[in-house]
C-alpha positions in Angstrom: -85.9 28.6 -8.3 -84.5 30.1 -11.5 -85.1 33.9 -12.0 -87.6 35.1 -14.5 -85.2 37.9 -15.4 -81.5 38.4 -14.9 -79.0 41.1 -15.9 -75.3 41.2 -15.5 -72.7 44.0 -16.0 -75.1 46.5 -17.5 -73.6 49.8 -18.7 -75.5 52.5 -20.6 -74.4 56.0 -21.4 -76.1 59.1 -22.8 -74.5 62.5 -22.7 -72.7 62.8 -19.4 -74.9 60.2 -17.7 -73.6 56.7 -17.1 -75.8 53.9 -15.7 -74.1 50.9 -14.1 -75.9 47.9 -12.7 -73.5 45.0 -11.9 -76.1 42.4 -11.1 -79.9 42.2 -11.0 -82.4 39.3 -10.9 -86.1 38.9 -10.4 -87.7 35.7 -9.1 -91.1 34.2 -9.8 -93.8 35.8 -7.6 -91.5 38.7 -6.6 -91.8 42.5 -6.7 -88.5 44.2 -7.0 -88.8 48.0 -6.3 -86.4 50.4 -8.0 -85.9 53.6 -5.9 -83.9 56.7 -6.4 -84.1 60.4 -6.9 -85.4 61.8 -10.2 -82.7 61.4 -12.8 -81.0 58.5 -11.1 -81.7 56.1 -14.0 -84.8 54.2 -13.0 -86.6 54.6 -16.3 -83.4 53.9 -18.3 -83.0 50.7 -16.3 -86.5 49.5 -17.0 -86.1 50.2 -20.7 -82.8 48.2 -20.7 -84.5 45.3 -19.0 -87.4 45.5 -21.5 -85.0 45.4 -24.5 -86.0 48.8 -25.7 -82.4 50.0 -25.2 -79.3 48.1 -25.9 -76.6 48.2 -23.2 -73.1 49.2 -24.2 -71.8 46.4 -21.9 -73.5 43.5 -20.2 -76.6 41.5 -21.0 -80.2 40.8 -20.0 -82.0 37.5 -20.3 -85.3 35.9 -19.3 -88.7 35.2 -20.5 -91.0 37.6 -22.3 -91.0 41.1 -20.6 -93.7 43.8 -20.9 -92.9 47.4 -20.2 -95.6 49.8 -19.1 -94.6 53.5 -19.2 -95.9 56.0 -16.7 -98.5 57.2 -19.2 -99.6 54.1 -21.1 -100.7 54.7 -24.6 -104.3 53.8 -25.5 -105.7 53.2 -29.0 -108.7 55.2 -30.2 -110.9 52.1 -29.9 -113.2 50.7 -27.4 -112.0 49.5 -24.0 -112.6 45.9 -25.0 -110.7 46.3 -28.3 -107.8 47.9 -26.4 -107.6 45.1 -24.0 -107.6 42.5 -26.8 -105.1 44.3 -29.0 -102.0 42.3 -28.0 -103.8 39.0 -28.6 -105.0 40.2 -32.0 -101.4 41.1 -33.0 -100.3 37.6 -32.1 -102.9 36.1 -34.4 -105.4 35.0 -31.9 -108.9 34.7 -33.6 -110.9 37.9 -33.0 -113.8 36.2 -31.2 -111.5 34.3 -28.9 -109.4 37.4 -28.2 -112.4 39.5 -27.3 -113.8 36.8 -25.0 -110.5 36.5 -23.1 -110.2 40.3 -22.9 -113.8 40.6 -21.6 -113.0 38.1 -18.8 -109.9 40.1 -17.7 -111.9 43.3 -17.8 -114.1 41.8 -15.1 -111.1 41.1 -13.0 -109.9 44.8 -13.2 -113.4 46.2 -12.7 -113.9 47.6 -16.2 -116.6 45.2 -17.5 -119.2 48.0 -17.4 -117.1 50.2 -19.7 -116.1 47.6 -22.3 -117.9 49.2 -25.2 -117.1 52.8 -24.5 -114.1 54.6 -26.2 -111.0 54.1 -24.2 -110.0 57.8 -24.3 -113.0 58.5 -22.0 -111.6 56.5 -19.1 -110.2 58.2 -16.0 -106.5 58.0 -15.2 -107.0 55.1 -12.8 -109.2 53.2 -15.2 -106.7 53.8 -18.1 -103.9 52.3 -16.0 -106.0 49.3 -15.1 -106.9 48.8 -18.8 -103.2 49.0 -19.8 -102.4 46.4 -17.2 -105.1 44.2 -18.4 -103.9 44.5 -22.0 -100.4 43.6 -20.8 -101.4 40.7 -18.7 -103.3 39.1 -21.6 -100.1 38.5 -23.5 -98.8 36.6 -20.5 -95.4 38.2 -19.8 -93.0 36.5 -17.4 -92.0 39.9 -16.0 -93.9 43.2 -15.8 -91.7 46.3 -15.9 -93.7 49.2 -14.5 -92.7 52.9 -14.4 -94.6 54.8 -11.7 -97.9 53.1 -12.6 -99.8 54.9 -9.8 -98.1 58.3 -9.8 -101.1 60.3 -10.9 -103.8 58.2 -9.3 -106.0 58.8 -6.3 -105.7 56.5 -3.2 -108.7 54.3 -4.2 -107.4 53.6 -7.7 -103.9 53.1 -6.4 -105.1 50.4 -4.1 -107.0 48.7 -7.0 -103.8 48.7 -9.1 -101.8 47.3 -6.2 -104.3 44.6 -5.6 -104.0 43.6 -9.3 -100.2 43.5 -9.0 -100.4 41.3 -5.9 -102.7 38.9 -7.9 -100.1 38.9 -10.7 -97.3 37.9 -8.4 -99.4 35.1 -6.8 -99.6 33.7 -10.3 -95.8 33.4 -10.5 -94.9 36.4 -12.6 -92.2 38.8 -11.6 -92.6 42.6 -11.3 -90.0 45.4 -11.4 -91.6 48.6 -10.1 -90.0 52.0 -10.4 -91.6 54.3 -7.9 -91.1 57.3 -5.6 -93.8 56.0 -3.2 -92.1 54.6 -0.2 -95.4 53.5 1.3 -96.2 51.5 -1.8 -92.8 49.8 -1.7 -93.5 48.7 1.9 -96.9 47.3 0.8 -95.8 45.5 -2.3 -92.1 44.9 -2.6 -90.0 42.0 -1.5 -86.6 43.5 -2.4 -85.3 47.0 -3.2 -82.7 48.3 -5.6 -81.5 51.9 -4.9 -80.0 54.0 -7.6 -78.2 57.3 -7.2 -76.6 59.2 -10.1 -76.7 56.1 -12.3 -75.0 53.8 -9.7 -76.6 50.8 -8.1 -75.9 51.9 -4.5 -77.7 49.2 -2.6 -79.8 46.0 -3.0 -81.6 44.5 0.0 -84.8 42.9 1.2 -87.4 45.5 1.8 -87.4 45.2 5.6 -83.7 45.5 5.8 -83.6 48.5 3.4 -86.0 50.5 5.5 -84.8 49.5 8.9 -81.0 49.4 8.5 -79.8 50.6 5.1 -76.1 50.0 4.6 -75.2 52.9 2.5 -75.2 56.5 3.7 -76.9 57.7 0.5 -79.7 55.2 1.1 -80.2 56.5 4.6 -80.2 60.1 3.4 -82.8 59.3 0.8 -85.1 57.6 3.3 -84.8 60.6 5.6 -85.5 63.1 2.8 -82.0 64.6 2.9 -80.6 63.3 -0.4 -80.5 65.8 -3.3 -80.8 64.5 -6.9 
């Protein structure tokens, strides 16, 4: 099956930092977790994959990608209008866009708050709204930067359930996270970055049970400094 996202020979530099990713691909229905200490290049990689940064070398190709930062921006509008915003930008008639958004709000458990201002949502609700807004524009790949970093366990599980539903529908997910338990629950493969280098790529079980690189082992054991 062809990948929904593929990158080759990526190089990106800023200041003294250099990110190098020789090869990366994401398949339909797959969650690819990106791990590494703070400052290893996880967010930069996501922004390159999303097309928000241009690599100095290499290329990225695939279907439509949607990037969700760690703190997703919300418009000063109702929850329903926030959810429908991407459809409205694409020229979908307002009544149709709002109807589709309302159906998706039911799936993410926000139907009861559709008319309230979005800025009144809790952190977990805001993340679910941002995911709903992103899913409505039907990206081939979701690029998520620490989507549950500030959430309590209950909201974390709700977001993870939504991501599992997304992959069952055939979309790809690239998930940058520090949560190793979340990686075990969700991911199919792992990419490990250290100081801008792609140190290891492996199926999730292999990565946790028998990582090949000493830096990967040190990270999993809590011994690797940024």
